[in-house]
N, C-alpha and C positions, 0 to 999 in steps of 0.2 A: 221223775219223783223229786220232791224236794229235799234237801239236807236236813232239815229240821226232822223228818221223818224217820232219819237214823240215829237222832237224838246225838247229835254230833253237835259241838260248838261251833258258832260261827267264826270263820275267821275273815281278814281281809278282802282276799280274792273271791270270798263266797258272793260278794254284790254283783261283780261282773259275770260271774259263771251264771248266777240267778238270771239276770238279764239278757244272756245269751241263751239260757234255757227257754225262756219265752218263746223265741223264734223258733225253736226246734220243729214244731209241726209245719211252719211255713218251709223251712229249709228241706224237711224231708219231703213235702209233695210237689217240689219244683223238679220235674223231670227235664233232664237233659236235652236240648234243642236238637234236632235231629237235621243236619244240614240238607236243606232243599236245593232246589234248582239255582243255580246262580242267573237270576233273571235278570238283574242290573249289568252283570259282566256280559251277559249275551247282548243285549242292548247297546251297550257302550260298542262292544268290537263289529257290530253289526253296521252300526252307524259310521265307525272309523273306516271299515270298508266300504261303504257309500261314499264317504267323503274321498277318499282316495281314488275311488274310480270316477269320480267327477273329476278330479283333478288330473288323472290319467287320460281322460277325454278331452282336456282343453289342448289347444295348439297355439301358443304364445309366441308370435314371431313379430320382428319390425315390419312395418308397411314400408312395401318398396313405390320409390317414385317414378312415375311413368314420364319420359321425354318421346315426343313426337319426332319424326324426319326433319332434320334441319334446323333444330334447336342445339345450343351448345348446352351441354352438362353441365349443372351447377354443383355438381358430388359425383362422387363415385358409386356406380350401383354395382352391388355384388350380389351373385346368385346366392339366394338363403337355402337352396336346397337342389339336390342332384336332380337334374331333367332332362329328358329325352325329347327332343323336337322332329316332327317328322319331316323328312325332305319330300314333298309332295312331287316334284318333276320326277325323282329317282323312282319312288314308289311307283307312279303309274307306268314309267319305261319297262320297270321290272314285270308288273302286271300285265302289260302290253306282250311282253316277250311269252308269257307263261300262256297268255290267251291263243297265240300263235300255234303254239306246239302242243295245245289240247286238243284229241282228236272228237271229233263229232260221234256220235252213237246212232249207228243204222240197224233197226231190227231186221232180223233173218224170219220171215213167217212162211208157215206151210198153208196158211188159211187160202192164198190164190189157187194153190193147186188143187186143194179140197174144192173148191168152187167151180173150177174147170172141171172136174169130173162130175160135180153135180150138175152143170148146165149141160154138157154132153147126152148125159144120161137121161135129163128130163125132155132134150131135143128129138133124141132116138125114140123116146116113149112117145112124143106126140106124134112124129110121123110116121110109127107102125100103128097107130090105131086103126079101126074098121074106117073102111073106104067112105069118104065122105063125096057129096056133090062138088060141082066145080067151084060154088060160091064159098063152101065153108073151105074147099082148100086154097083159094085165094086169101080169104082171111086168115087162115094159119100162116101163109107165107107173109102176109103183112106183119103178123104178130112177131114171126121170127127175125125178120128184117128189123123191127122196132127194137127187139130184144139184142140184136148184136149189133145195131146200129150201123148198119151195111145193107146195101141193095141185094136181095138172093133172088136168083133167076129161078124160073120152074124147073129147068134143066137142072139145075144143081140141086133141088130138093128131091129131083129124083133119083139124083145120083146118092144123096144121102139115106134113101129108103132104102135102098141095096143093102142086103145082110153082107155081102162081100165087103163094102165100103165101111158097114158098122166093126165087122172085124178086125181090118186093118186098122180103123181108129183106136179099138180097145186093147190090141194087141202088139202094136207098133208105134205109133203116132204119140198118145197118151204117154204109155213108158217113157217113150226118148225125152217128150217135152218135162214130165216130172222129174227126170234125173237132170235135165239143166237147169230149170227152174229152181230145183232144191239147193244148189251150190250157190245159189245168190245171183240175181238179175236186177239191175238198177233201170230206171226209165230212160236216162240219158247219161251216158259215161262222160260225156263231155263238162258234166256238172261235178263229177269229180276231182276234175284237175284243179280247184282250188284249196282242197286238203292234200298239201304237200308232205305233212308228215303222217299219213295215213287216216284209216277211219277205225272206229272200234266196232266189231259185228258181235250183236248179241243174238244170239240164236235162242228163241222164246220157247222153243220145245224142250232142248236140253238144259236152257239157263246157263248156257256158259258163253264167255267172252273172248273175242279174237282180235287182236289187233293186227290189220291188214295195212301193209306198207307198200306193197306193189297193187297199185289201183289201176295199173294198166289191164290186166288180166280180167277184171269183174267185166263180164258184158252188159251189156243193156238189152232191150227188146227188140231193137232191129237187128243186133247180132244174132239173136234168138231165130226171128224170122228169116234171116238169111240162110242160117245153119242149117234150119228145118227145110229148106226149098231144097238146099243141096242134099240133104239127107234122103228125101223122098223121090228125087231124079237119080242120084248115082247110087244110092245102097238099096234102095226098096224098088228102083226102077219101075216105077207108076207111070200110067199115060197122062198127056198133057191135061185130058179132059178130068180125070181123078186128081192131078195134083191141083188143079184150079178148086177143085171141089175141096179137096182138103185145107189149102191157103183159104178159101172164103170161110171154112168153118173155124182156122185156128188164130187166125190174126186177130179176130175181136175178143178172143178168150184169152191170149197171152197178157199177163200182168206181173208187173214186178213184184219180185218176191225179198227186196233188199231195199227199206223205205229209211228216210231220214225221221228219227224221233228229235223233233226238237225241242220237246220239253226235257228229257233226259238229257240232252246234250247242253241245253241251258244250264239245268242244274248242276252238272258235272262241271261245267265252266266256271259256274260260280262258286263252287265248292274250292276249285282250284286256286280262283283267284283270292278267295278267303283265307286260304292255306299261305298266300303269301304274306309274309311279314312286312311291315312296314318299312321303310329306309330312315334311320333316325340319324340325327347329329346330335353329340351330348354335351349338355352343359355341366358342369361339374360344380359342386356347392363350394362356395368362395371364389369362383371365377368370376373376374372383373367383365361385366357387359358392356359398361360405358364409363369411361374415365374423364374426370374433373377435367371441362376446359376443350372437351373432344366434339366434334360435331357429330350428332346422332344420323346415322345412315337409316335408310329403310329396314334394314337386314336387321339392325338392333333394335329398333322400334318393334318388330316383329317378335324378336327374342322377349323383350320386356314384355309384352302383351302376353307372350305364352308362359312367362314365368308368374303375371298377375291372375291370368285364368286358370293355371293349374296351383295356384297356392291353397296350402290347407285350408279347411274351415276353423273356425274357431273353437267350436263343439261339435264332437262325433256322438251324437246320442246311443247310435249301434255300440261303439266302441266303449261307451261308459256302462251299456247294459252287460256286456260280455265280460268288463272286466269283473263287476260285481258279481255277476253269476259264478264266474270261475273262481276267484277268491273266496267266496262265500262257500262253495263246495270244498274248496283245499281246506278251509277253515275248520270245516265240520268234522276234519279228524282230529281236531282238541279235544272234541266232546266224546268222541268215539274209540279213541287211542286208550290201551290199558294203561292204569295209571302206573306212573316209574316207582322207584323205590322211596322218594321222598315226599311224595305228593299223593296222596292216598284219592283225591278224588279232585275233578276240577273245580275250581272255587271262584268268586266274583274276581277277587285280587289276581288270579292268574289269568282272565281274560281281560282286566286292565292293563296288567303288564305287557300281555301278548298284543293288545291293540293299541297301546302308547308306543310300543318298538317298531310295530308295522308302519305306524303313522309317522314317526321320528325318521325311519329310512326312507319311507315313499318322499317324503318332504325333502329329505336330503337327495335323494335321485333327480328329482325335478329340479332342485337349484342347481345341482351339476349340470343337468342338460341345458337348462338357461345360460349357466356360465357358459358351457361350451358353445353355444351359438353366438355371445358376444366375443368370446374369444376369437373365433371363427372368422368372424366381420373383421377384427382389428387386425389380425395375423391371419390374411387370406393364404400365404404361401406355406404355412406349416400345417400339416396334417393331425388333426386330432380326434380322427375318430375312434381312435382307441382311449380317450379319456376316461371312458366309463369302468375301464379296468382298474382304475385309481379308487373307487368305490368299496368301502370295506364292509361288504356285507357279511363276512365270516367273523368278525367282530360282533356283529348281533348276534348271529347264531352262538358264538361263547358265551355270550350273556345267558341265553336260553338254555345252554348245556349246564351252567352252574346251578340251574333249579329243576329243570324235567330230565325225563329220562330220554332214551334215545328214540323212541317212538315218536313222542311229542315234538321232540327235536327233529324229526326227519318232515314232520308236518310244517313245523314253522320254518325249515330250510325252504321248503315248496311255495310258501307264501311269499315269503320275503325274496327268493329268489325270482320268482314270477312277477311280482308286483316291481321291484327294482329293474329287473330287465323290460318290463313295459314302459318304464319312465324315462329310462335311458335309451331307448331305442328298441326294443323287443324284438331282438334277432335270438335264435334259437341257441346259438353258439355263446352268446352272452349268458342266457339261464343256464346252459351247463356249466359253464366258469364258475358262476355263482354257486350252484348248487352242489358241485362235486367239491370245490373248495371249501364251502361252509360245512358239508358233513366230514370233512378231513380234519377241520379245526375243532369241530364238538369232539370227536375221537381223541384229539389230542388233550382237551380240556378236562374230558372225564379221567383220561389217566394222569393227569396232574395231582400231587398232592400238596405242593404248597404253591406261592405267589412265585417263589422262585422257577419252578416248574413251568408255571406260564411264561415266564419271561423268556426262558432258556427255548420254549417252545416256538418261537416266533421264525427259529432256524429249519425246522421240519417242516413248518406249515409253508412257510416261503418255497421251500423245495417242490411241496404238493401243489402249490399253485403254480409255479412254472412246468410241473409237467402237465397240468391240467390245461394251462394255456398253450402249450406247445401240442397238444391233442386236438383242441378245437381249431388251433391256427392250423394245421396240417388239414384238418377235416374242411376248411372253408378254402384250401389252398391258397393260403396269403402268400405274398411275396416277402422275401427274406428281409428285408429293410422293417416291414412292418411286424415281422415276428421278435426283431431283435428290439425294436422300438416298445414293443408292447413288452418285453422281459422287464424293462424300465419300469413301468407303470405296475406292473405284477409284484415286483420286488417292494417296492413303496406301499401296495396294499398290504402286504404283510405287515409292515410296521405300523400302518394305519391303524388295523384290526387289533393289534396288541394294544395301541395306546386307547382304542375305544374301549377294549375291555376292562383296561385299569381304572379308567377315568369314570364309565358309568356303573361297574359293579358296585362300588361302595354305597352308591346313591339306591340302587335296587335294595341291598341289605337293608338300608335305612327305611326309605319310602315302605316298601312293599313287605317287611318283616321277613325277609326269605332268609333262610338258616343254610347258607351255601356251603362247599366243603372247606372254604378256607377260615369262614366265620367259625366253623365247627371247631378248628384247630387253635384259632383265638380260645374260644370256649374252655377248651380242654387244658389251657393252660393253668395248672394250679394255684398262680398267682392272682386270678381271677377275684375281684371282690367278693361276690358272693363264695365262692369256695373258702375263701379267707375267713368270712362271717362262720361259714357251718365248722372251720376247723377249731376257732376259737370258742365258738357260743355252743356248739352241738358237736363236741369230738365224737362221741359215739356214733352220731349220724353221719358225720365225715366220715369214718373207717367203714363203716357198713357200706357207704356209697361207692367207695374206692373199690371195695370186695367186688360188690355188683357190677360196677364198671369192666372189671376184667373178665367176671363171667358173660357177660352179654357181648362183649369185643368179642370173646373166642366162640360164643353161641353162634353169634350172627357171620360170622366168616365162614362158621361150617355148612350155615344154611343157605349161604349167597345172600342173605340181608344187608343192610348199610351197617356195616360194624362201625364206623365213626359216629353215625348219628345215634346208635345204640349206646356207644361208650359215653358219648357227652350227656345224653339224656339221663342215662343212670347216674352221673354225678350230681345231676341236680333235680333228681328226682322228688328227693324228700326236702327241697328247700323251704317247704312250707311250713316244716316243724319249726324253723327259727322263731317264728310267732310264739312260741311255749314250749320251748325246747325241755323245759322240765317236767312236762306232763307224758315224755317219752323214755321208757326204762333204760335205753342205751344212754341217755343223756345224765342219769340221775345219780350215779355213783353210790355212796351211802347216805344219802338223804333220803327224807321220809317220802313215801309215795303219795301226790296230792290226790290220786283218785280213790284213796281209803276215806275222803271226807266228802265225796260227791255222789250223787246219785249214778246208777249205770247208765241212764240215759243221757247224762250231763259228759259223762266219760266217752260215750258214743261221739257226742256232738263234737267236743274237742279232737278226739283222734280222728274222724273223718275231715273236720274242717282242715287238715292239713293238705289236703289236695286241692281245695279250694284256694286255700293261700298261695300254694305253690306256683298254682296256673296265675294267679293275680301278679306275683312276683317277677315271674318270667315273661310276663308282658309288659311289666312295668322297666325292667332290664332289657325289653328286646333281644331275648334270647332267640326268639324266633315261634311260629306258628307250630312247625313240628314238634319242638321240643315241649312247647306247653301243651299240645294234644297228648303226648306220652305220660307227663305229668297227670294229665286230670285223668287217664286211663289205665295207668300202672295198678289201681286195685280194683277196677273193672266195678261191677256192682254186687261185689261180695259180702257176705254177712260177717259181721265183727261180733263173733260168736261167743266170745268169753264175757262179754257185756249183756248180750242176749242171755245166756244162760243164767248169769246172775241177775238179770232182771227178772227170770222166771223164777230164781229160789226166792225172791224178795216176795214173789205173789202178783208182779205188777201186770199180769197177762200181755206181753209184749209183742208188737206185731214186726214180724221180719223187717219189712221194708223202711221200718223206723230205725233199725239197727244195721243198715247196710250203706255201704260206700253210694255216692250219688251216680257216679260212672262218667260217662258210658263204658259200655265193654272195650276192650282194646279193638281199635279198628285197622290197625297195620300189622305185619309181622315184627316191626322194631318195636310197637307198644306191648306186645304179646311176649316178645323175649325178656323185655325189662320186668313185665310183670311176673312171669315164671322165676328168674333170676333171683328178684326181690324177695319171694317168698321162700325160696328155696334156701337163700343166703341166711336171711332172719331166723327161719327155723332151725336151721342146723346149730345155732349155738346151745339150743338145748340137749344137744346129743351127748350123754354121758361118756360115751366111749367111742369117739367117731372113727370106727375102723372103715376100711374102704368099702367093706360089705354093708355095712350099717347104713354109711354116707349114699351107698347106691339104693338099698332098699328106701331110705329116706326120700330121697330125690323122686324116686319113682312114685313113691306114695302121694307127694304133694302135686306132681305134676297131675298124676291121674284124678285127684279131688278136683284140682281147677279145670279140667277138662272135662269130667263127669259135672261139674256145676253149671257148664255152658259157658265160662266166661270168655272162651277161645271163640265160641261161633261166628264170631263177625270178624275175625282176624284171617289170614291167610295161611296159615301154619296147617300143614298136613300132618298126618301121623307119623311119615317118615321124618319131616323135619323136629317133631318130638322126641323120636328115638334119638336123631344127632344131638339135639339140644342136652338130653340127658348125659349122654357121653361128655359133651364137652364141660357139663356143670361138674360130672363126677371127676374130672381129671382136674380141674381149677381146685375143688373143694378137698380132695385128697391131697394137693400139695402144699394148701394152706393148713391142714390140720394134721401135718406130719408128725410124727413122734422124733425126739431129740436124746442122747445118752443123757443121763445124771450125772454132774460132775460133783467130785467129792465137797463135804461141808467142813473145812479145815475148823472153822469157829467151832463149831460143835463137838471135834474131837477135842479142842482144848478146853471146853467146860466138863469133860469127863465123860462124853456121851461115847458110844462104841460105834468105829466105822460101820457104814454100811447099815445101820438103823435108820439113818434119815432116807438114804435110797432106796431102802426095802420098804419105807412107810410111804414116801412120795410118789412111788413107782406103781404103789398098790392100784389098779383099776377101780373106778365107780362100779358100785353096784349095776347089775343089767338092767338097762332101761327097758320098761314093758313095750307092749305092741304101741301103744298109743305114743309114746315117746318117739319109738322109729317113724311115728308118722308126724312128728312135728310138734307133739303136745309136751307136756310136763314130765321130765324125766321121773324115773323110780325113785322115790324117797325123796320127791319135793313137795312142800306144802302147796297143794294145789288151791287153795282160798287165797295164797298170798300172791297168785297172779292175777293180773287183768290184761287179758289181750294174747295169750298165748295161742301157738299156732294149733289147729284143730285137724284132724285128718278127714274129716266131713265137709258136708258141704259148708261155704261160708268161711275159707280158710283166710286169714288175716295176719298182720304183721305182729311178730312177736315183740318188735319195738314197744307196743303199746301195753305190755305187760306190767304187773307191779315188780318192784324190786325184792328181789329175796338176796339175804345175805349170803354172801360168797362162802362155800365151804370147800373141803378139799377135792380138788379133782385131779387127772392123771396131767400130766406135764406135756399139755400138747400146746403148742405155740405156733403163732401163726407167722407169716413171713415177715411182718414188721417186728415181731420180736414179743410182741403180747400173747397173753394167755387168753383167746376169747371168751373159753368157758367159764374162767373165773372171773374176768373183768365186765363180761356182759350175762349175768346170770342167767336170765330169759331169753338170751339172744339179741342180736343186733341186726 
């Protein structure tokens, strides 16, 4: 609505305001940009990790010079790596010794016994068949002779047909043979003499193995035949003819049951030989192989060739791939970790910062490794394997701790510790040293309140590094000289970490606009130029910000939020009012209210613009993204209800979105706390008689209205947090609006007044406010039409600062801690 519609005379400022009014539709339709995925940051950190992986897969070492036997070395040749060379003669001798004592495998099988019983049964069955003619009998004798591979006489066949003979064979001879053969019988026991260390008997039936070292007791087939002849002669007392028939039958059937398994013996021999480690002699890194001017021997040449043949590759593709995959998985924790107290979500700048930090420290670790190699070549007698202990990985994590929470610090510690340990040697003890020392430093930095605390933390940090070093050194069973040398490096590491933190932290604050704890402490100084401007140009806003800062600090501490960030953000949350301080009631004093001459839509634009101006000023003065975000969110999308209702009374048919703050709604607990404290403190100024009970009811109504409006939906505040904040705000406001005793007015007595009249008049409380006043609206008896932006108990609660001025009227002698009378100085609240 234009100013002329209200029949008001134009002023000099109406031209500017009319031009601003033309921008109102565009300003209102613009929605806050939602923070999308940090695509560019993700691409950047992936590229950084890929580049570091390639760098970690490079093996850069100077080329060795090869001298052949008989030459005179023109320079010293020093081993560039620890190398074990195989002593082949010693290895062969050791393996030969193992081969000699390795027992061969003999299989003990019952199969020969089964075959013997089966052939005897078949023979007897053939012999006891019905009578055949003489030709058939002769043919049968020929078949049996061929089968037994022995000449069988007709008389012997006649003996075999007799039932008495077959009975003796089944009951006496075969059981005896089975018993003797089952114990193991070889073909020729003279062959066992070559196995001086015994044989391994493997029973195929029971699948057990027995080492037999007494080989003399193992019979062969000849022993069994001799024993059988004695048995049938002495024990069975058979006739000579029967003994010959028994011998003729059993001699071809006796077979060895203990046979050499050559395949199994060969496999076990090879397994034993493979288990014998080669005999090496060691070439230590830095050891001089050939000295300048010395004649090269054949042994020297072999050592040089071995070094060249074992020289690492320049590029290791598998190592590069492994490093990239591992670091990528570790870096994924940055996206999935729960946000910390200061960063609500991972942003592009967070990934840029982490990528540059990892790149910086990885390159530094690689350079340290190259310098380590050069230093070793120049001073071969000095042991420098502990030089990586100097690398200040803890300092890098201290930088991360100034920005992120503990969870993201843990992820960063894993990435930096892993990558730096890979660059400087890749040992597990070095990774543990880096990781534990870094997390210890994170804890110290988190607990520090000032830069002096950081400087003093060098002592506990160094003690923690020393304790970690002793732990990993004892775990690796290092020598005492190595342990004490490492202590010197660890002490230097603690000092270097402190220097890195102090040197790089200001650059991080400037380049990435991070608001660290130390930056917050600097911004909290009331001598800051912006706070000085507020005090001089907008004193009402300045005092309001001070009180809100006290409220949010107490509330944030009560709910476990970042109290320092809340306090600093509260000091600067209304800095946008410096663009037009006279349009806000707390800065008007007794001057006329400029809102009386402009339309409600124009007043809404002026009032809501202080949020946008505040964000612009915060970025211009590098207050940090966290503070700028809180400034942008401290009103959310609430409705400026007073001017909305005024527009409706004028018949403009307004839309709520045109009379609401642009937002966004508070995204963090800190922003939500500032919103609640700002609304509660500003609206509390209209309380006519701010007793503790009325203050509590007023706070409850404001908090409930903001909650019901949905302004806290996107923050992390819980109902328990809201209750705790209500108690904290009540305690602070009750202290601010406390009563004081009334002192006698001597001047009034001198003018003829009665003592006590002034006291009785001034201590008389204001009329009791109605329910709307308790909710933050206009007190009872105050002209509602003179206000332009008072708090409303319903939807769309807004600043009381943005109300019109009302002439001060007598109020109760309520004074703030600063000595001011807030209800009198800020008629509609500040």
